[in-house]
N, C-alpha and C positions, 0 to 999 in steps of 0.2 A: 853426911855423905858416905862415911864408912859403914854405917849400919845398913844402908841401902844395898851395898855390895855383899854384906854378910847375909842378908835375908834371902837372897836367891839360892845359895847352896842349902840353907836350912829347909826351904820350901821344897826343893827338888829331892832332898834326902828324905823328907817326910812322905812324899808321894811314892818314892821307890822302896820304902820300907826300911831305910837305914836308921840306926839309932845314933843320934848325935847329941851329946850332952854339953850344953853351953856353947858359947861362941867359938868358932874355929879360926885360928890365925890364918890370914890370907897367904902367908908364905908357905905353910905346910899343907894347905888344902888345894887339891887339883880339881874338885868338882866331880859330879857323877859321870859315869862312863856314857858313851853314846847309846849303848844298848839300854841302859836304865832310863835315859831321856825318852827314847823311842817307846819303851814299855809304858812309861807314864802317859805318853801322848795317845797311844792306841788303846790302852787299858784292856789288852788281850794277851793271854799267855803265849809265850814263844814255843811253837811246836818244833819237834825234832824232825824237821823235813829239810832236805837238801835239794837244790835245784841246779841243773846243768842247762846252759843256754848255748845254742849254736846258731850260726848264721850261714845260709847257703852261699853268700858272697865271699865267705872267709874273711870278713872284715866287719867290725862292729861300729863302723862310722855312721851308717844309717840307722842302726838299731840300738845305739848306746843308751837312749832314753828308756828303753824297756827295763833295764836293770834298776833304775831309780823307781819306776812304777811298781815293779815287783817287790822291791824292798819297802816302799811306803804302804802298800795295800795288801801285801802278803806276809806270811809268817814263815821265814826260812832261816834256819841256823847257819846255812852255808849256801852261797851262790857261786857257781863255777862257770867261768867263761872259757869255752873250749874252741880253739882254732889252731891254725898251723904255726902261728907266731905269738907267743906270749908278750913279746916286746911291743908289737903293734897293738895288742889288746890293752896293755897297760896305758899306752898313749891315749887310747880312745876313752877309757873308763875311769881312770884316776883323775878326777876333777875336784875342784873346790867344793861343789855341791855334794859329791860323794863323801868327802871327808866330814863336812859339817852335819850331814844327815846320818852318819854312822854306817853307810854302805861299805866303806873300806874295811870295817871290822868283820864282815861276813863274806867279802868278795875274795875269790880265789881264781887262779889262772892255771890252765892245763893245755898241753899240746902233746902230740905223739899218738900213742896207742889209745883208741877210743874205749877199749875195755877197761883199762886202768882208770880212765876219767870217770866212767859210769859206776865204778865200784863204790858201793856204800851210798849211792844217791837214790832218791825216791821219785824224783820228777825230772822230766826232760821236755824242754820247749825248743822247737826248731823253727826259727824265724827265716822267712824267705827260703824255704826248704828247697834243696836241690835233690831231685828224686834219686839220682844215681848214688849219691853219697848217703842219702837217708836210708836206702834199703840195707846197706851194710851196717849202718849204725843201729838199726832196729835190732838185729841179731845180738850185737854187743850189749845194748841196753837191756834186753830181755834176759840175757845170760847173767848180767850183773845184778839183776833183781829190781830194776826200775818198775815202779807201780803205776805211774801216770805219764802219758805222752800226749803232747799237743803238737801237731805238725801244721805250720802255717805256710800257705802257698800264696804268693802275691800276684803273679802273672801267668805262669805256666804250671800245669799239673793240677791235681794228682791223677794218676792213671788207675784203672780198675785193678791192675796187678798189685799196686801198692795197698789198695783197700783190702784185697783178699789176703795179703800178707799180714796185715794188722788183725784181721778177723781170726786168723789161725793162732794168735797168741792169747794168753790170759791177761794181758795188760789192758788197763782202761785207756782208751785212746780217743782223740778228737782230731779230725782233719778239717781244717778251717781254710776256706778260700776267700780272698778279698781282692780288690783292685789294687792299684799302685798306692802305696802309702805316702802321704804328703804331710809336710809340716803345716800346721795351722791351728785354729781354735778348736778346742775339744768340747764335748758335750753335745755333739750333733745327733739328731735322731737317726736310728739305724733299724734294720729289719733283718730277720734270720729266715733263710729259706733252704731249699734243697741245693745240692752242689751244682753250680753252674760254671760255664766257661768264661763268660764276660761279666765282669763286675766293675762298678764305678769306683773312682778314687775315694779314699777315706783318710781321715785324720789318723796319724800315728798314735796319738795319745788315746783316742777312742778304742782303737784295735788292741793296743797293749793293755788297757784297763779291762777290756772284755776277756782277753786271754788269762789275765791274772785272776779274775773272779771265776772264770770257767774251770780253773784247776780244782776248785773245791765245791763245785755244784754237780750233783749227781745227774741232772737232766742233760748235761753235756757229754756224758760218757758214751763211748762207742757210737759216735755219730759223724756224719759227713755233712758239713754245713757251708753255706755261703753267707757272708755278712755284707750287706749293701746299704746304700743310703735309703732313707725313708722320707718320702715327700710329705707325709702326714705327721705332724709333730703334736697333735692334740693330746694323744695319750701320754706322751712324755711330759708335756706341760702340766697335765692333771696330776701325774704322779709326783712331780717335783713340788707342786703346790701342797700336796698332801704330806710332804716331808720324806718321801722315799729317797734313798741314796742310790748310787750307781750300781751297787750289788743287786738291789731290788729290780732295777731296770734290766740287768743281764738275766736274772732269773725269769722275768716276765717275757723276755725275748726267747729264751730257750724253750719255755713251755708253750709258746704260741699265744700268749695273752696280748701281745702287742703286734698288730698287723697294720698294713697300709690300707687305709680307707680312701678310695678315690671318690670324687664327687659324682653322684648318680642323678639321673633325671627323675623327677617326681612322677610316680605312677598316676596320680590323680590330676595331672596337668591336662588341660583341655587340648585336644588334637586339632590343629588347624587344617580344615578341608583342602585349602589351596596347597599347603605344604605336603599333605598326603598325596594329592593328585600329581604334584610335581615330582615326588619321589617315585611314583608308579610309572612315570614315563621312561621309555628306553633311552639309551644314550644316543641312538641313531636319530630319534625324533628331536632331541635337544640339539644335536649338531645341525640338523636341517633347519631348525628354527633360527639358530645363530647365524647360519649362512644367509637366510632370507633377510634377517634384520640388517646384516652387513651390506647386502645389495641395496636395500632400501635407503640406508644411510648414505651410500655412495651416490645413488641417483639424486637424492635430495641435495647433496653437496654440489653435484654438477649443475642442477637447475639454479641453485642459489648463485653459483659463479657466473652463469649466463646473465641472470638478472642484474647482478652487480656491475658487470661490464656494460650492459645497456644503459643502466642508470648513470654510470660515469661518463659515457659518451654524451648523453643528454645534458648533463651538467656542464661539460666542456663547451658544447654548442651554445648553451645559454650564456655562459661567461663571454664567449666570443662576440655574441650579439650585443651584449651590454657594453663591451669595450668600444665597438663601432658607434653605438649611440652616443657615448660620452665624447668620443673624438669628433663627431659631427656637431655636437652641441657646443663645444668649446673651440671650434675652428674659426679663424679670422676670415673676412670676405675674400681677400686676395690669396689666401692660402688654398691651394688646390686640395681637393679631397683625395683621400687615399685610393678611392675606387675610380677616379676620372682618368681614363686611359688616354684622352686627347690632350691633356695638359702637357706643356713642354717639359721635356726631361733634360737633365743635365748633360747627358751624352749627345742630345740633338742640338745644343746651342752652337752658334758659329764660332770659329776660332778667333782669338783676339788679333787685331792688326799688328803687322810687324813693327818693331821699334824703328824710329827715325834715326838716321845717322847725322847727328848734330854737326860733326866736324865737316862732313862733305857739304852740307848746306851753307855753312859759314864761308868755306872757300869759294863756292860758286857765287855767293853774294858779293864777296870781295872782288872777284874777277869782273863781275858786271859793273861794279862801281868804278873800277880802274878804266874800263872801256868808256864809260860815260864821261869821265873826267877828261879823257884825251880828246874826244870829239868836241867837248865844250871849249876847250882851249883853242882848237883849230878854227 
């Protein structure tokens, strides 16, 4: 188990060019630096280039991932985050990933005078650029000797006045317009076109990778571009199958090799005569035809309703006749028919006789008996 831990420092030291003779005690060996690990991973020499990053919102909360992308895919000996508060910038950028990747070794923070911040720097990237602040910073950057500028506008700007100001300098510049940057999956197909006002939403990682690669691509110099979504991803899939990396895709986008190919109708497709005749008709004729069709449908519906009502009446009359026939068939001889108007009705029957008074009859009979008994005795 101890040999496994010792093999990793020896392997990394051999890749970075360090000379280590024999096993190194774990207590006295601290491993290669983050810069040596990154150099072994990228296998590219570290250039003497320094980068200044600004954000028009004066906060790196939404753009903090750009620093990691620039460090992973660029070669900068110094990366400076310039804003009004270094305390807030450190809270946004000093993360665990920044420490493990070695970003903290090249990361610096600056506030206050812009001229002092740009002094000794070669590259400036302005994310979510604010045009009012950017105009003043351009003069400071040019005076400090900045050689490469990329201005990124997400929603508003840039104006023609800003473009003329950049053209009057000897600095290589790129003005990039995108839509709102969103968190999401990277590697989506994109397209590059002329500067436009309205752009679709894009992934942050895709735009940040595009900016990082465009810093060292000559075809991006002195241009005003818009990066938008590409509905056609066939060319991207073909390049990725062929083994091309993201830098090759950015180069192809900048030189115009990747374009959006919309589906087109085949020229040799047979033309339908009925369709051609339909297209040749005027809108007034089509409207008149639709009105006539609507009237015909309404008239047909009216006639259908009348026929349905007539049919329903006939069915009801037929049912009534059948009920009468069944009633006549199953009627008893003494039972009057329902249609016999001369049969006695309940309301025509005589009223019942009044009830007899039994008590009065008994008293009268008793009196008669008494009278008879008296005469008999006499």
